[in-house]
N, C-alpha and C positions, 0 to 999 in steps of 0.2 A: 083567730089565733088562740083565743082562750080555750076553745074546745079542743084544739090540737094539743096544746100544752097539758090540759087536764088528761087527755088520753095517754100521753107519754108517761105522766106521773103515775096514773092509776095502773098502767101496765107494769111499770117498775115495781110498784108496791105489792102487786099480786104475785110477783115472783118470789121464790123461797129466799129466806134471809141468808146473809153471809156469803152471797155468791159474788157480787161485784162485777163491774165491767160489762160492756155490750160488744158483741162481735160486729165487725163491719164498718168501723169508723173510717172516714176519709183520711187520706194522708195529710199530715200537717208538716210544714217545713221545719227542719231541724235547726235549733239554735240553742246554744248554752249561754248566750250573752244576755245583757240587760238592754231594754229599750233605751237607745241613746238620746231620744228626744225628751226624756223625762229627767228632771233634776232629782237626784236621790239624796235623801237625808240620812246620814250615817247614824246608826244606832247599834247597840249590842244586846238587844232583848232576845235572848235565846237564839236558836238556829232553826232553819226550815229544811226539811227533807222533801224532795219533790221528784216526780216522774217527768223526765224531759220528753220532748216530742219524738225522740228515737228510742224511747222506753229504756232509758238508763236511769239509775238512781243517783241523785246529787244532793249535797247539802250546801247551805250558804247562810251567811248572815242576812237579815231582812233587807239590808241595803244592796244586796247582791255581791258583797265583797267576800273574800276567802272561800271561793267555790271549791268544793272537793267532790271528785267523782268517786262514788262508793263501789259501783260495779266495775269490773276490770276486763270485760270481754265484749263481744258483739252480740250477745244474747239479748233477749227481751225480758225486762223486769218491771214489776209494778207493786203497788200498795206497800210503800215503806211505812214502818212503824217504829217509833223511838222506844228504847228501853226506858224504864222510869228514871234512871239517873242520867239519861242522855249520853251514855257511853257506847251504846250499841244500836244497830238498826236491824230490823228483820224485814224481809221482802221476799216476793215470789218470782220465780221465772215462769214463763209460759211459752208455748209454741203453737202456731196457728195451723200447722199442717194436720190433717185428719189422721195420718198414719204416724205422726210424731207427737207423742204425748209426754214429753219430758218436762213435767211440771214439778218444781222443787221449791222448798222453803229454805232460805239462807239467813244467817246472821253475819254481821261484819262490824268491825270497829267503826265508830263514827269518824275516826281519822282517815278512813278509806283504805283499810288493810285487813288482812286476816279473815277473808271470807270463809265461812264454814257452812257446809250443807247439813241441815238437820233432818230433812224429810224429802222423799221423792215418791211421787205417785207410782204405783205398780204398773208394769207394762200392760197387764191384763185389765186394768181399770177401764170402764166404759168411757166413751168420749165425754168431755166436760160439757155441762149445761151452758156455761159461758167461758169461752177460752181465755178472755182477757183477765179473768180473775179466778184462778183455781182454788185459792185458799182464803180463809179469814184467820188471822192469828192475834192473840191477846197476851201481852206480857203479864206475868204476876208482878205485884207491887214490889217484891224484893228482887226482881230481875233474874231469878233462878230458873224459872220455867216459862214455857209458852203453851197456851192451850190453842190447838189448831183444829179448825174445821175444814176438811177437804170434801169435795163433792163430785159426783158424776151426774148423769142424767136422771137418776132415780133416787139416790140416797145421799145423806150427809154422814160423814164419819168424824167423830171427835177423838183427838189424840192429846195426850199429855207428853210434852217434850222437855228434856233437860236442855237449857239454853247453851250449855257448854259443848253439846254434841257428843259427850262421852258415853251416853246411854241411849239405847234404842227407844224410839217413840213407843208409847203404850196406848193401845186403843182402849177408850173408855166406853163408848156406846155409838150407836148409829140411829138415824131416824130421818123422816122426810123433812122435818123442820127442827133446827137446833139453834138456840142462842145461849150465850155464856157470860158469866161475870165473876171476877175474883173478889174474895173478901179482902178487906183492907190489910189484914195481917198475912195474906198469902197462904193461909192454912186450908182454905176451902174454896172449891170451885162450884159455883151455882150453875145448874144446867136445866134449861127448859127444853124438853124433848117432846115435841107435839104438845099434848096437854099435861104431860107429867113434869113435875118439878122435882129435881134430884140434886143431891149434894155429894161431891167427891172430896174426901178428906185427904189432902195431898201429904205425901211422906209417911202415911200410915199404911192402910191397905189399898188405898185408892178405890175401894169398893163404893158403889153408888148407893146412897141412902135416900129413901123417899121423903120428900118434904110435904107433898100434897099434890093437888092439881090446880090448874089455872084456867081462867076463861079463855075461850078461843079468840076473844077480842083483845087479850093482853099480848102485846107484841114482844115484850121482854121484861120479865121480873129481874130485880137487881138488888145487890147488897147496899146497905147504907155505907157511905164512904168512911164512917167513923165508928161503926159498931157492927155486931153480928146480927143485926135486924135486916129483914128482907122486905122489900116492897113488891107487891104483886096484886093482880086483879083476879078476884074470884067471883064465881056465879052465886048469886043470892036469890032468895024467893022473889024479891021485888026488882031484880036486875043485877048487873055487875057492880061490884064494890071494890074500891081501892083499899087494900088491907096491909097492915104491918104485921109481920110474923117473926117469931123466933127462928133460929137456925134449924130447930127440930120440927117446926111446923105445928107444935102443940099450943103455943101461946100466940094469940092473934088479937089484933085490935083494928076495928074498921074505922077508916077515915072519912068515908062518904061514897055515895053512889057516883058512877061514871056512865057516860052514854056513848054508844057506838064503838068504833075502834079506838083504842087508847094507847098512847105513848107517854111515858113520864120519865123525868130525870131528877135525881136528888141534887140538892144544892151542895157545894163543896164542903160545908160544915155539917151536912146531914140534918139540919134543923127544919128544912123546907123541901117541898117537892113541887116541881112544875109539871102540870098535867095537861096534855093535849087530848081533846076529844073530837071525834068526827061528828057526833050527835046522831049519826045514822049508820046502822050496821052494814049498809050496802055502799057506804062512802069511805074512801081511804084518806081523803084530805082532811086534816084537822081543821075544825071550824071554831074552836074555843080553847083559849089558854087560861088555865086556872092555877093559882098559887095556894098551896095548902101548908099550914103550920103543923109540923109533925106532932108536937107536944099537945097542943090544944085541939087540933082538928079543924080550926077555923080556916075558912077559904075565902078567896076573893077572885073575881074574874079580872084577868089582866087584859085580854084582847079577844075580840070576836071578829075573826078575819080568817081567810083561807091560808093556813100555814102548812108548810111542807116539813120544816125542821126547826129545832130551837136548841140553844146551847148556853149553859151557864158560863159566865166569866169566871176565871180562877179565883177572884176575890169575892165572888158571890153577890156583887152589887148590881150586876146587869145581866140581861138575857139577850143574846143575839138570835134573831130568827129570820127565816127565809119565807117570804110570803109571795103570793101571786098578786101582781099589780092589778089595779082597777081595770086597766085596758086589756090585760091578759097577754100583752105582747112579750113580756119577759118576767123575770123574778126580781124581787127586791131583797136586799140585805137591810135589815132594820135593827136598831139597838134600843132596847127598852131599859131605862134606868129605873130600878125598883124604888129607889129613895125619892126621887123627884117626880117620877111618873112620866118624864119626857120620853117621847118615841121618835127617834131620828132615822130618816132614810140615809143609808150610807152609800148604796150603789144599786143601779138597775143593771141586770146582767142576764146572760144566757149561760147556764153551766155546761161544762164538758160532760160527756156521757158518764165518765167515772165519778165525777163530782155529783151527778144526779143520783147515782147509786148510793153514795155516801149519805146524801140527804134523805133518800127514801127509807134507809135503815139507820137513821141518825142516832137512835137510842142504843144501837149496838156499836156503830162506828165511833160514836162519841166517847166510848170507853177506851178505844185504841188509837184514835186519831184526833188531833187537836186543831180546832178552828182558831182559838185565841192564843195570843202571845202570853207568856208567863206573867207579865205585869198588867194584863187586862186592858191594854191600850190599843191593840191592833188585832185585826182578823186577816186570815188568808183564804183565798178561794181561787178556783180555776174555771176558765171559760172565756167569754168575751163580754165586754161592756156593751150596754144597749146601743150606744152610738157608734160602735166600731164595726168595721167590715168583718163579718164572721168568716169570710174566705181566707183571712190571714191566719186562721187556726187558733187553737186554745192557748191561753197565756195564764201564768201564775201572777196573782195580784196581791198586794198588801194595802189594806185600808187603815189609815191612821185616824183613830176616833177622836184624838185631840185636835185634829185639823181636818174637819169634815170636807170632803171633796178631794183630799189628797190621796189619790189611789195610784200606787206605783207598780210598775211591772218588774217582776223578778226575772222572768224569762219565759220561753215557750215551754208548755208542759200541760199535762192532763190532771195533775193532782198534787196537793202539797199538804204537809202537816207540821205543826210547830212542836218543838221540844218542850219538856216541862221546865227546863232551866236554861 
């Protein structure tokens, strides 16, 4: 089982970033309700947007109350993303017919009204590489724009879109591999296009400015969440180096060498960086998790284990990570408390296909989709628990970290994301 799981994960990781979804999933029974066999504890910690088993977008409180259907027709929709103030949702439509390529990006009120189409793939576009996920979209922190990556079988195209829908989308660039990140002040969009690192100054000329180049082993450069400093991996004489750079690329400071394929995420305060290293250029699974202090450059190893994805809690006190279990039969959700050093298993599970895509590109999707509740006490995920019958289909789960073992079912579905508030 471990060999098969590794094969699925590696195949996912070798596919281009920001594609999402896998074609050909088996049918899952449709249900918008809550598992009646589980006692639900009422709370009001943010809201969850999720893709139901019939590919509609819903929102709900984490106890399953106050469910609202956001999409209003019989189309198929996926990958909901909350606006920063949790007032709007973005999501994509998709069609599975080879001759019918009506794939569009929408925004709608989080109250379930006022759906607006922002973008639609051109009829002449080549067939999508993955039908279930035609786009990747990322809200600017001020909620005024979305950066959108659309792709076909050969290329990715990056657009800048006004979230009101009053202006036509503007094409910024295209490439075989693109990742993006907004600066905390919404003024700049960082773009990794193949090895080139570029910056678009929004609301000015939108012209692309070169910041430099990155290592092929750097999955996604990103802005500090609190300043105009950029984290990236660059090639050095002795190997790849994690580097902090100014927005222009002229001022740089090296934090330390890294090994193999690398993924990293800034802490919410921007004072630390969690770095995952595969230790082998031919391996895509992360084998070591390191914590680096940005100011001093001091580092310490947090874990040495096969890790697929990791996510900072909003309060910066914990890191949730997805690891391959010792038996290899399934994945584990684990919570690492940085203060006490405790490492707690929360769940053993098999992810939905869409959830696995999220994990495979977690450093990109971690910017647009939230695993954690706003108060850092809960996480959400989709798939099936290790002891469940997988024939029942994928479910949306809520795990309460204050009550380990309390895993509640929100409903049937492929994917879920928490609001920031």
